[in-house]
N, CA, C and O atoms as a Tinker XYZ file with bonds, in Angstrom:
   344  protein
     1  N      0.871000   -1.133000   -0.171000    73     2
     2  CA    -0.030000    0.340000   -0.241000    64     1     3
     3  C      0.650000    1.461000   -0.295000    63     2     4     5
     4  O      1.323000    1.848000    0.660000    81     3
     5  N      0.580000    1.931000   -1.107000    73     3     6
     6  CA     1.185000    3.102000   -1.136000    64     5     7
     7  C      0.356000    4.410000    0.088000    63     6     8     9
     8  O     -0.820000    4.768000    0.027000    81     7
     9  N      1.275000    4.834000    0.981000    73     7    10
    10  CA     0.918000    6.264000    1.509000    64     9    11
    11  C      0.876000    7.233000    0.941000    63    10    12    13
    12  O      1.265000    7.461000   -0.204000    81    11
    13  N      0.243000    8.131000    1.921000    73    11    14
    14  CA    -0.168000    9.522000    1.367000    64    13    15
    15  C      1.313000   10.371000    0.979000    63    14    16    17
    16  O      1.263000   10.762000   -0.187000    81    15
    17  N      1.916000   10.544000    1.304000    73    15    18
    18  CA     3.715000   11.003000    1.854000    64    17    19
    19  C      4.203000   10.267000    0.398000    63    18    20    21
    20  O      4.780000   11.005000   -0.400000    81    19
    21  N      4.017000    8.987000    0.057000    73    19    22
    22  CA     4.659000    8.321000   -0.811000    64    21    23
    23  C      3.735000    8.803000   -2.622000    63    22    24    25
    24  O      3.965000    8.827000   -3.832000    81    23
    25  N      3.321000    8.915000   -2.237000    73    23    26
    26  CA     2.107000    8.916000   -3.325000    64    25    27
    27  C      2.516000   10.751000   -3.460000    63    26    28    29
    28  O      2.862000   10.921000   -4.629000    81    27
    29  N      2.572000   11.841000   -2.835000    73    27    30
    30  CA     3.001000   12.631000   -2.818000    64    29    31
    31  C      4.152000   13.124000   -4.354000    63    30    32    33
    32  O      4.278000   13.663000   -5.453000    81    31
    33  N      4.936000   12.110000   -2.810000    73    31    34
    34  CA     6.963000   12.383000   -3.275000    64    33    35
    35  C      6.540000   12.196000   -4.885000    63    34    36    37
    36  O      6.609000   13.077000   -5.742000    81    35
    37  N      5.994000   10.545000   -5.107000    73    35    38
    38  CA     6.110000   10.289000   -6.893000    64    37    39
    39  C      5.224000   11.174000   -7.121000    63    38    40    41
    40  O      5.791000   12.059000   -6.480000    81    39
    41  N      4.240000   11.706000   -7.528000    73    39    42
    42  CA     3.445000   13.243000   -8.297000    64    41    43
    43  C      4.806000   13.804000   -8.647000    63    42    44    45
    44  O      5.357000   13.834000   -9.747000    81    43
    45  N      5.234000   14.250000   -7.450000    73    43    46
    46  CA     6.608000   15.472000   -7.981000    64    45    47
    47  C      7.888000   15.015000   -8.634000    63    46    48    49
    48  O      8.421000   15.646000   -9.546000    81    47
    49  N      8.447000   13.683000   -8.038000    73    47    50
    50  CA     9.403000   13.044000   -8.820000    64    49    51
    51  C      9.175000   11.484000   -8.903000    63    50    52    53
    52  O      9.213000   10.672000   -7.979000    81    51
    53  N      8.902000   11.250000  -10.391000    73    51    54
    54  CA     8.577000    9.492000   -9.908000    64    53    55
    55  C      9.366000    8.864000   -9.169000    63    54    56    57
    56  O      9.120000    8.114000   -8.224000    81    55
    57  N     10.883000    9.363000   -9.869000    73    55    58
    58  CA    11.726000    8.406000   -9.697000    64    57    59
    59  C     12.913000    8.458000   -8.595000    63    58    60    61
    60  O     13.998000    7.892000   -8.466000    81    59
    61  N     12.027000    9.600000   -7.721000    73    59    62
    62  CA    12.453000    9.821000   -5.999000    64    61    63
    63  C     12.966000    7.879000   -5.070000    63    62    64    65
    64  O     12.299000    7.004000   -4.518000    81    63
    65  N     13.808000    7.985000   -5.249000    73    63    66
    66  CA    14.575000    7.129000   -4.128000    64    65    67
    67  C     14.017000    7.632000   -2.512000    63    66    68    69
    68  O     14.019000    8.852000   -2.347000    81    67
    69  N     13.574000    6.830000   -1.400000    73    67    70
    70  CA    13.357000    7.316000   -0.329000    64    69    71
    71  C     12.827000    6.182000    0.759000    63    70    72    73
    72  O     12.504000    5.042000    0.427000    81    71
    73  N     12.802000    6.542000    1.716000    73    71    74
    74  CA    11.891000    5.833000    2.722000    64    73    75
    75  C     11.480000    6.166000    4.035000    63    74    76    77
    76  O     12.052000    6.362000    5.107000    81    75
    77  N     10.139000    6.169000    3.560000    73    75    78
    78  CA     9.433000    7.316000    5.095000    64    77    79
    79  C      8.938000    6.207000    6.145000    63    78    80    81
    80  O      8.699000    5.044000    5.821000    81    79
    81  N      8.784000    6.852000    7.789000    73    79    82
    82  CA     9.136000    5.621000    8.787000    64    81    83
    83  C      7.380000    6.628000    8.847000    63    82    84    85
    84  O      7.196000    7.740000    8.352000    81    83
    85  N      6.214000    5.672000    9.700000    73    83    86
    86  CA     5.215000    5.835000   10.327000    64    85    87
    87  C      4.270000    6.968000    9.573000    63    86    88    89
    88  O      3.459000    7.719000   10.116000    81    87
    89  N      4.644000    6.867000    8.002000    73    87    90
    90  CA     3.764000    7.618000    6.721000    64    89    91
    91  C      3.905000    9.236000    7.302000    63    90    92    93
    92  O      2.959000    9.965000    7.003000    81    91
    93  N      5.366000   10.041000    8.364000    73    91    94
    94  CA     5.216000   11.415000    8.672000    64    93    95
    95  C      6.052000   12.056000    7.291000    63    94    96    97
    96  O      7.178000   11.594000    7.106000    81    95
    97  N      5.653000   12.877000    6.525000    73    95    98
    98  CA     6.210000   14.102000    6.190000    64    97    99
    99  C      7.839000   14.192000    7.086000    63    98   100   101
   100  O      8.588000   13.577000    6.327000    81    99
   101  N      8.335000   14.467000    7.800000    73    99   102
   102  CA     9.446000   14.614000    8.891000    64   101   103
   103  C     10.090000   13.310000    8.647000    63   102   104   105
   104  O     11.293000   13.249000    8.390000    81   103
   105  N      9.673000   12.729000    8.686000    73   103   106
   106  CA    11.110000   11.707000    8.529000    64   105   107
   107  C     10.758000   10.571000    7.249000    63   106   108   109
   108  O     10.158000    9.505000    7.116000    81   107
   109  N     11.618000   11.633000    6.338000    73   107   110
   110  CA    12.043000   10.790000    5.293000    64   109   111
   111  C     13.651000   10.841000    5.009000    63   110   112   113
   112  O     14.407000   11.808000    5.095000    81   111
   113  N     13.951000    9.384000    4.614000    73   111   114
   114  CA    14.940000    9.669000    3.810000    64   113   115
   115  C     15.482000    9.453000    2.555000    63   114   116   117
   116  O     15.265000    8.529000    1.771000    81   115
   117  N     16.010000   10.147000    2.483000    73   115   118
   118  CA    16.595000   10.296000    0.775000    64   117   119
   119  C     17.621000    9.213000    0.113000    63   118   120   121
   120  O     18.715000    9.010000    0.639000    81   119
   121  N     17.251000    8.599000   -0.949000    73   119   122
   122  CA    18.564000    7.850000   -1.418000    64   121   123
   123  C     19.679000    9.248000   -1.699000    63   122   124   125
   124  O     19.291000   10.413000   -1.612000    81   123
   125  N     20.780000    8.941000   -1.966000    73   123   126
   126  CA    22.279000    9.683000   -2.072000    64   125   127
   127  C     21.414000   10.153000   -3.712000    63   126   128   129
   128  O     21.354000   11.364000   -3.922000    81   127
   129  N     20.854000    9.307000   -4.676000    73   127   130
   130  CA    20.704000    9.717000   -6.190000    64   129   131
   131  C     19.438000   10.184000   -6.307000    63   130   132   133
   132  O     18.641000    9.896000   -7.200000    81   131
   133  N     19.241000   11.022000   -5.247000    73   131   134
   134  CA    17.495000   11.794000   -5.519000    64   133   135
   135  C     17.500000   12.987000   -4.074000    63   134   136   137
   136  O     17.499000   12.881000   -2.848000    81   135
   137  N     17.507000   14.261000   -5.222000    73   135   138
   138  CA    17.672000   15.245000   -4.425000    64   137   139
   139  C     16.505000   15.505000   -3.555000    63   138   140   141
   140  O     15.388000   15.193000   -3.968000    81   139
   141  N     16.673000   16.113000   -2.241000    73   139   142
   142  CA    15.643000   15.959000   -1.214000    64   141   143
   143  C     14.076000   16.688000   -1.613000    63   142   144   145
   144  O     14.370000   17.040000   -2.755000    81   143
   145  N     13.034000   17.014000   -1.485000    73   143   146
   146  CA    12.337000   17.719000   -1.579000    64   145   147
   147  C     11.849000   17.904000   -0.239000    63   146   148   149
   148  O     11.686000   17.122000    0.697000    81   147
   149  N     11.521000   20.006000   -0.489000    73   147   150
   150  CA    11.152000   20.578000    1.016000    64   149   151
   151  C     10.199000   19.793000    1.005000    63   150   152   153
   152  O      9.607000   19.318000    0.036000    81   151
   153  N      9.962000   19.576000    2.572000    73   151   154
   154  CA     8.419000   19.388000    2.940000    64   153   155
   155  C      7.099000   19.947000    2.855000    63   154   156   157
   156  O      5.995000   19.404000    2.891000    81   155
   157  N      7.568000   21.574000    2.692000    73   155   158
   158  CA     6.249000   22.042000    1.752000    64   157   159
   159  C      5.583000   21.605000    0.678000    63   158   160   161
   160  O      4.410000   21.378000    0.381000    81   159
   161  N      6.863000   21.535000    0.064000    73   159   162
   162  CA     5.774000   20.999000   -1.445000    64   161   163
   163  C      5.556000   19.271000   -1.409000    63   162   164   165
   164  O      5.290000   18.485000   -2.319000    81   163
   165  N      5.768000   19.083000   -0.101000    73   163   166
   166  CA     5.260000   17.554000   -0.578000    64   165   167
   167  C      4.075000   17.722000    0.410000    63   166   168   169
   168  O      3.272000   16.825000    0.158000    81   167
   169  N      3.564000   18.623000    1.590000    73   167   170
   170  CA     2.059000   18.700000    2.426000    64   169   171
   171  C      1.368000   19.464000    1.077000    63   170   172   173
   172  O      0.187000   19.178000    0.880000    81   171
   173  N      2.056000   20.482000    0.063000    73   171   174
   174  CA     1.310000   20.925000   -0.814000    64   173   175
   175  C      0.463000   19.993000   -1.931000    63   174   176   177
   176  O     -0.673000   20.023000   -2.405000    81   175
   177  N      1.921000   18.963000   -2.116000    73   175   178
   178  CA     0.707000   17.800000   -2.939000    64   177   179
   179  C      0.134000   17.124000   -2.567000    63   178   180   181
   180  O     -0.839000   16.854000   -3.271000    81   179
   181  N      0.255000   16.437000   -1.386000    73   179   182
   182  CA    -0.652000   15.657000   -0.578000    64   181   183
   183  C     -2.124000   16.630000   -0.061000    63   182   184   185
   184  O     -2.945000   15.988000    0.594000    81   183
   185  N     -2.425000   17.992000   -0.316000    73   183   186
   186  CA    -3.492000   18.292000   -0.601000    64   185   187
   187  C     -3.910000   18.237000   -1.902000    63   186   188   189
   188  O     -5.128000   18.266000   -1.726000    81   187
   189  N     -3.736000   18.173000   -3.185000    73   187   190
   190  CA    -3.863000   17.990000   -3.666000    64   189   191
   191  C     -4.751000   16.781000   -4.554000    63   190   192   193
   192  O     -5.711000   16.785000   -5.323000    81   191
   193  N     -3.750000   15.676000   -3.912000    73   191   194
   194  CA    -4.492000   14.326000   -4.199000    64   193   195
   195  C     -5.628000   13.782000   -3.625000    63   194   196   197
   196  O     -5.674000   13.461000   -2.438000    81   195
   197  N     -6.707000   13.641000   -4.539000    73   195   198
   198  CA    -7.849000   13.540000   -3.593000    64   197   199
   199  C     -7.629000   11.967000   -3.016000    63   198   200   201
   200  O     -6.793000   11.118000   -3.325000    81   199
   201  N     -8.944000   11.943000   -1.867000    73   199   202
   202  CA    -8.488000   10.545000   -0.924000    64   201   203
   203  C     -9.657000    9.492000   -1.864000    63   202   204   205
   204  O    -10.304000    9.515000   -2.912000    81   203
   205  N     -9.341000    8.416000   -0.424000    73   203   206
   206  CA    -9.469000    7.417000   -1.762000    64   205   207
   207  C    -11.396000    7.489000   -1.838000    63   206   208   209
   208  O    -12.006000    7.222000   -2.873000    81   207
   209  N    -11.929000    7.805000   -0.826000    73   207   210
   210  CA   -13.462000    7.791000   -0.959000    64   209   211
   211  C    -13.403000    8.872000   -1.746000    63   210   212   213
   212  O    -14.205000    8.612000   -2.643000    81   211
   213  N    -12.997000    9.801000   -1.933000    73   211   214
   214  CA   -12.779000   10.362000   -3.933000    64   213   215
   215  C    -12.699000   10.028000   -5.110000    63   214   216   217
   216  O    -13.126000   10.309000   -6.230000    81   215
   217  N    -11.897000    9.204000   -4.463000    73   215   218
   218  CA   -11.692000    8.779000   -5.973000    64   217   219
   219  C    -12.483000    7.300000   -5.680000    63   218   220   221
   220  O    -11.723000    6.428000   -5.258000    81   219
   221  N    -13.275000    7.078000   -5.772000    73   219   222
   222  CA   -14.289000    5.976000   -5.249000    64   221   223
   223  C    -15.691000    6.636000   -6.360000    63   222   224   225
   224  O    -16.161000    6.212000   -7.416000    81   223
   225  N    -16.021000    7.884000   -5.466000    73   223   226
   226  CA   -17.453000    7.937000   -5.688000    64   225   227
   227  C    -16.791000    8.785000   -6.949000    63   226   228   229
   228  O    -17.776000    9.301000   -7.478000    81   227
   229  N    -15.887000    9.096000   -7.526000    73   227   230
   230  CA   -15.266000    9.522000   -8.923000    64   229   231
   231  C    -15.217000    8.476000   -9.669000    63   230   232   233
   232  O    -15.752000    8.924000  -10.684000    81   231
   233  N    -15.054000    7.794000   -9.817000    73   231   234
   234  CA   -15.161000    6.287000  -10.528000    64   233   235
   235  C    -16.828000    5.637000  -10.836000    63   234   236   237
   236  O    -17.428000    5.361000  -11.875000    81   235
   237  N    -17.181000    5.567000   -9.403000    73   235   238
   238  CA   -18.929000    5.933000   -9.741000    64   237   239
   239  C    -19.693000    6.177000  -10.665000    63   238   240   241
   240  O    -20.470000    5.611000  -11.434000    81   239
   241  N    -18.885000    8.178000  -10.165000    73   239   242
   242  CA   -19.699000    8.693000  -11.459000    64   241   243
   243  C    -19.340000    8.858000  -12.660000    63   242   244   245
   244  O    -20.100000    9.509000  -13.377000    81   243
   245  N    -18.169000    8.357000  -13.194000    73   243   246
   246  CA   -17.926000    8.077000  -14.476000    64   245   247
   247  C    -18.411000    6.416000  -14.794000    63   246   248   249
   248  O    -18.201000    6.093000  -15.963000    81   247
   249  N    -18.650000    5.995000  -14.457000    73   247   250
   250  CA   -19.484000    4.154000  -15.126000    64   249   251
   251  C    -20.721000    5.243000  -15.357000    63   250   252   253
   252  O    -21.042000    5.690000  -16.459000    81   251
   253  N    -21.543000    5.679000  -13.696000    73   251   254
   254  CA   -22.702000    6.044000  -14.636000    64   253   255
   255  C    -22.900000    6.575000  -15.682000    63   254   256   257
   256  O    -23.730000    6.147000  -16.485000    81   255
   257  N    -22.058000    7.779000  -15.909000    73   255   258
   258  CA   -22.029000    8.783000  -17.094000    64   257   259
   259  C    -22.115000    7.761000  -18.349000    63   258   260   261
   260  O    -23.077000    7.662000  -19.111000    81   259
   261  N    -21.187000    7.193000  -18.392000    73   259   262
   262  CA   -20.775000    6.393000  -19.511000    64   261   263
   263  C    -22.186000    5.588000  -19.647000    63   262   264   265
   264  O    -22.786000    5.836000  -20.694000    81   263
   265  N    -22.841000    4.626000  -18.723000    73   263   266
   266  CA   -24.051000    4.398000  -18.486000    64   265   267
   267  C    -25.194000    4.953000  -19.432000    63   266   268   269
   268  O    -25.446000    4.651000  -20.598000    81   267
   269  N    -25.445000    5.321000  -19.084000    73   267   270
   270  CA   -26.452000    6.872000  -19.659000    64   269   271
   271  C    -26.162000    7.206000  -20.721000    63   270   272   273
   272  O    -26.824000    6.997000  -21.738000    81   271
   273  N    -24.865000    7.920000  -20.623000    73   271   274
   274  CA   -24.795000    8.148000  -22.735000    64   273   275
   275  C    -24.983000    6.498000  -23.642000    63   274   276   277
   276  O    -25.770000    6.365000  -24.580000    81   275
   277  N    -24.219000    5.537000  -23.192000    73   275   278
   278  CA   -24.627000    4.387000  -24.009000    64   277   279
   279  C    -26.163000    3.849000  -24.593000    63   278   280   281
   280  O    -26.448000    3.259000  -25.635000    81   279
   281  N    -26.884000    4.249000  -23.625000    73   279   282
   282  CA   -28.199000    4.181000  -23.254000    64   281   283
   283  C    -28.976000    4.991000  -23.956000    63   282   284   285
   284  O    -30.093000    4.606000  -24.302000    81   283
   285  N    -28.336000    6.702000  -24.396000    73   283   286
   286  CA   -28.930000    7.648000  -24.442000    64   285   287
   287  C    -28.349000    7.572000  -26.735000    63   286   288   289
   288  O    -28.995000    8.093000  -27.645000    81   287
   289  N    -27.110000    6.810000  -26.861000    73   287   290
   290  CA   -26.633000    6.542000  -28.275000    64   289   291
   291  C    -25.764000    7.411000  -28.104000    63   290   292   293
   292  O    -25.339000    7.733000  -29.214000    81   291
   293  N    -25.241000    7.997000  -27.265000    73   291   294
   294  CA   -24.404000    9.231000  -27.225000    64   293   295
   295  C    -22.729000    8.825000  -27.261000    63   294   296   297
   296  O    -22.418000    7.705000  -26.854000    81   295
   297  N    -21.974000    9.484000  -27.612000    73   295   298
   298  CA   -20.552000    8.677000  -27.743000    64   297   299
   299  C    -19.453000    9.761000  -26.260000    63   298   300   301
   300  O    -19.301000   10.903000  -25.828000    81   299
   301  N    -18.887000    8.033000  -26.016000    73   299   302
   302  CA   -18.198000    8.512000  -24.776000    64   301   303
   303  C    -16.335000    8.818000  -24.570000    63   302   304   305
   304  O    -15.278000    8.515000  -25.124000    81   303
   305  N    -16.828000    9.600000  -23.410000    73   303   306
   306  CA   -15.377000    9.755000  -23.585000    64   305   307
   307  C    -14.511000    9.176000  -23.388000    63   306   308   309
   308  O    -14.794000    8.367000  -22.505000    81   307
   309  N    -12.934000    9.020000  -23.884000    73   307   310
   310  CA   -11.656000    7.437000  -23.351000    64   309   311
   311  C    -12.206000    7.511000  -21.988000    63   310   312   313
   312  O    -13.079000    6.645000  -21.931000    81   311
   313  N    -12.105000    8.203000  -20.723000    73   311   314
   314  CA   -11.934000    8.209000  -19.587000    64   313   315
   315  C    -13.542000    6.989000  -18.805000    63   314   316   317
   316  O    -13.379000    6.027000  -18.055000    81   315
   317  N    -14.841000    7.497000  -19.314000    73   315   318
   318  CA   -15.689000    6.520000  -19.526000    64   317   319
   319  C    -15.908000    5.121000  -20.176000    63   318   320   321
   320  O    -16.666000    4.288000  -19.677000    81   319
   321  N    -15.293000    4.940000  -21.167000    73   319   322
   322  CA   -15.275000    3.841000  -22.309000    64   321   323
   323  C    -13.810000    3.123000  -20.798000    63   322   324   325
   324  O    -13.866000    2.127000  -20.076000    81   323
   325  N    -13.218000    3.724000  -20.865000    73   323   326
   326  CA   -12.602000    2.429000  -20.117000    64   325   327
   327  C    -13.046000    2.173000  -18.725000    63   326   328   329
   328  O    -12.281000    1.508000  -18.027000    81   327
   329  N    -14.236000    2.621000  -18.174000    73   327   330
   330  CA   -14.526000    1.972000  -16.667000    64   329   331
   331  C    -15.073000    0.594000  -17.613000    63   330   332   333
   332  O    -14.866000   -0.469000  -17.029000    81   331
   333  N    -15.860000    0.436000  -19.236000    73   331   334
   334  CA   -16.439000   -0.817000  -19.119000    64   333   335
   335  C    -15.713000   -1.527000  -18.965000    63   334   336   337
   336  O    -14.517000   -1.389000  -18.712000    81   335
   337  N    -16.628000   -2.862000  -19.159000    73   335   338
   338  CA   -15.167000   -3.962000  -18.855000    64   337   339
   339  C    -15.805000   -5.476000  -20.159000    63   338   340   341
   340  O    -16.964000   -5.890000  -20.135000    81   339
   341  N    -15.291000   -5.734000  -20.622000    73   339   342
   342  CA   -15.766000   -6.598000  -21.777000    64   341   343
   343  C    -15.160000   -7.713000  -21.777000    63   342   344
   344  O    -15.411000   -8.552000  -22.642000    81   343
């Protein structure tokens, strides 16, 4: 399971190497090859990442939108089409 801190770091730098203790933004050990990211930047990015509940709600809404468009014969967006499992 990826922690919120790890998600934020990977959004900022997908190649970052680090270890986090207790999912605490103040307890990050950076690998030698990785330039440390300031705590304020990580916290700001964490605030932008949707919660698990928000992600679930967004997926449900996207599926409902896709279903309604299919029934009405309207074209789907790529994201809506991706929700369909054949």
